[in-house]
C-alpha positions as CSV (number, residue, x, y, z in Angstrom):
1,M,-0.3,-0.2,-0.2
2,I,1.1,3.2,-0.5
3,S,0.3,4.4,2.8
4,T,2.9,2.5,4.5
5,A,5.6,3.5,1.4
6,R,5.1,7.0,3.0
7,A,5.1,6.5,6.7
8,D,0.7,7.3,6.5
9,Y,0.1,5.0,9.2
10,R,-3.4,6.7,9.9
11,S,-4.4,6.3,6.1
12,Y,-2.8,3.0,6.5
13,L,-5.1,2.0,9.0
14,D,-8.3,3.2,7.7
15,S,-7.9,1.7,4.3
16,S,-7.4,-1.3,6.8
17,L,-10.2,-1.0,8.2
18,V,-12.2,-0.7,5.6
19,L,-10.7,-3.7,3.8
20,I,-11.8,-5.3,7.3
21,T,-15.2,-4.1,7.1
22,F,-15.5,-5.0,3.6
23,I,-14.5,-9.2,4.4
24,L,-17.0,-9.0,7.4
25,G,-19.9,-8.3,5.2
26,L,-19.1,-11.2,2.7
27,A,-18.6,-12.8,5.5
28,M,-21.5,-12.1,7.2
29,V,-24.0,-12.7,4.0
30,S,-22.1,-16.6,3.3
31,S,-23.5,-17.1,7.6
32,L,-26.9,-15.6,7.5
33,H,-27.8,-17.4,3.7
34,A,-26.6,-20.5,5.7
35,H,-28.3,-20.1,8.8
36,L,-31.7,-18.3,8.0
37,R,-33.4,-20.7,6.2
38,T,-35.8,-18.2,4.1
39,D,-36.3,-17.4,0.9
40,Y,-36.1,-13.6,1.6
41,W,-32.6,-13.9,3.7
42,R,-31.3,-11.6,0.7
43,V,-33.6,-8.9,1.6
44,V,-31.8,-9.7,5.5
45,C,-28.3,-8.5,3.6
46,L,-30.1,-5.3,2.5
47,L,-30.7,-3.7,5.7
48,P,-27.3,-3.3,6.6
49,I,-26.7,-0.1,3.8
50,L,-30.2,0.7,4.4
51,L,-29.3,1.8,7.4
52,V,-25.9,3.4,7.0
53,G,-27.7,4.9,3.9
54,A,-30.2,6.5,6.3
55,I,-27.9,7.3,9.4
56,I,-25.7,9.0,7.1
57,G,-28.0,11.4,5.6
58,F,-28.7,12.9,8.9
59,L,-25.0,13.3,9.4
60,P,-23.3,16.6,8.8
61,D,-21.0,17.4,6.3
62,S,-17.8,17.9,9.1
63,F,-18.8,14.4,10.2
64,P,-15.3,12.2,9.9
65,D,-15.1,10.1,6.5
66,Y,-13.2,7.6,9.1
67,L,-16.3,6.9,11.3
68,M,-18.2,6.6,8.2
69,V,-16.4,5.0,5.1
70,P,-16.3,1.5,6.7
71,A,-20.1,1.6,7.8
72,V,-20.6,1.8,3.9
73,S,-18.2,-0.5,2.9
74,F,-19.8,-3.5,5.4
75,G,-23.1,-2.7,4.1
76,L,-21.8,-2.4,0.0
77,A,-20.4,-5.8,0.5
78,M,-23.3,-7.5,1.8
79,Q,-25.3,-5.9,-1.2
80,S,-22.2,-6.9,-3.5
81,A,-22.5,-11.0,-2.1
82,T,-26.1,-10.5,-1.9
83,F,-26.6,-9.3,-5.9
84,S,-24.1,-10.5,-7.8
85,K,-25.9,-12.2,-10.9
86,I,-28.4,-11.1,-13.5
87,E,-29.7,-13.1,-15.9
88,G,-27.0,-15.6,-14.9
89,L,-24.4,-13.6,-15.4
90,G,-22.0,-12.8,-12.7
91,Y,-21.5,-8.9,-11.7
92,N,-20.7,-6.2,-8.5
93,S,-23.4,-4.0,-7.7
94,V,-21.2,-1.8,-5.9
95,F,-18.2,-1.1,-8.4
96,T,-17.9,-1.2,-12.5
97,S,-14.5,-2.6,-13.1
98,G,-15.3,-5.9,-13.4
99,S,-18.1,-5.1,-15.6
100,V,-16.2,-2.7,-17.7
101,K,-13.7,-5.7,-18.7
102,K,-16.5,-8.6,-18.5
103,A,-18.6,-6.3,-21.8
104,A,-14.7,-5.4,-23.4
105,V,-14.1,-9.2,-23.8
106,A,-17.7,-10.1,-24.9
107,W,-18.2,-7.1,-27.3
108,S,-14.4,-8.9,-28.5
109,E,-15.4,-12.3,-28.7
110,Y,-18.6,-11.3,-30.4
111,Y,-17.2,-9.1,-32.8
112,F,-13.4,-11.0,-33.4
113,H,-14.6,-14.2,-32.7
114,H,-17.9,-14.4,-34.2
115,D,-19.0,-15.9,-31.3
116,R,-23.1,-14.4,-31.1
117,S,-23.9,-16.4,-27.5
118,Q,-21.9,-13.3,-26.2
119,R,-24.0,-10.9,-27.5
120,S,-26.3,-10.6,-24.9
121,A,-23.4,-11.0,-22.0
122,A,-22.0,-8.0,-23.7
123,F,-24.9,-5.9,-24.3
124,S,-26.3,-6.4,-20.3
125,Y,-22.9,-5.2,-18.9
126,L,-22.7,-2.9,-21.0
127,M,-25.6,-1.7,-19.5
128,I,-25.3,-2.8,-16.4
129,V,-21.8,0.3,-16.8
130,I,-23.7,2.5,-18.5
131,C,-26.1,2.7,-15.1
132,F,-24.0,2.9,-13.0
133,T,-21.8,5.5,-14.1
134,L,-24.9,7.5,-14.5
135,G,-25.8,6.8,-10.8
136,A,-22.0,8.2,-10.5
137,I,-22.7,11.1,-12.3
138,I,-26.2,12.1,-11.5
139,S,-25.0,12.0,-7.5
140,A,-22.0,14.1,-8.5
141,Q,-24.3,16.8,-9.9
142,L,-26.5,16.7,-6.6
143,L,-24.0,16.4,-4.2
144,P,-23.8,19.9,-4.3
145,F,-27.3,20.8,-3.1
146,F,-27.9,17.8,-1.4
147,R,-24.7,17.3,0.9
148,M,-24.7,14.5,2.9
149,K,-28.4,13.9,2.0
150,T,-27.8,12.9,-1.1
151,I,-27.2,9.4,-0.1
152,W,-30.6,9.0,0.6
153,I,-31.7,8.8,-3.8
154,A,-29.7,5.8,-3.3
155,T,-30.6,4.2,-0.2
156,F,-34.2,4.8,-1.6
157,L,-33.3,2.6,-5.2
158,I,-32.0,0.2,-2.8
159,L,-35.3,0.1,-1.0
160,V,-37.2,-0.4,-3.6
161,T,-35.5,-2.8,-5.4
162,D,-35.9,-4.7,-2.3
163,S,-38.9,-4.6,-2.1
164,S,-39.8,-5.3,-5.6
165,Y,-37.4,-8.2,-5.2
166,Y,-39.1,-9.4,-2.4
167,L,-42.9,-8.8,-3.7
168,T,-41.9,-10.6,-6.2
169,K,-40.3,-14.0,-4.7
170,R,-43.4,-13.7,-2.5
171,K,-45.7,-14.2,-5.1
172,K,-43.6,-16.8,-6.7
173,V,-44.2,-18.5,-3.2
174,N,-48.1,-18.2,-2.9
175,K,-48.5,-19.8,-6.3
């Protein structure tokens, strides 16, 4: 880590704490999935990021990042591990570098090797990257106006998605 090379131990400690809470969030998903005997275990796994997002919106701009970021890391790890496939394709919902790579590889396979089976995957990954990018741009544009409350928009969208997932699962179980 660069912070270690520069002897910036505060930054190293902060980064280490974020990494540790991310790993704990991933482990928590595995534990909940193993112990919750319900089709709704994914709904439970999104509760931490919903709670963290709701609380952060109430915090002042001066609230220290080193107290906030580990909690966000934990919640995003849980979201990432809980929802890791779309249309059978692996992806990550909290960062996009992997999806950019997968989109580029799928498009390359489609165009250069004429592998028509890659077209759908390429399009799906491209849509994931575009949606993620638009979300980041919109959030960045809203941040000067809403400050910390900007996170409530993402929290609301997660809540809507979570509710839709719950209702869809419930309909399938009741049939």
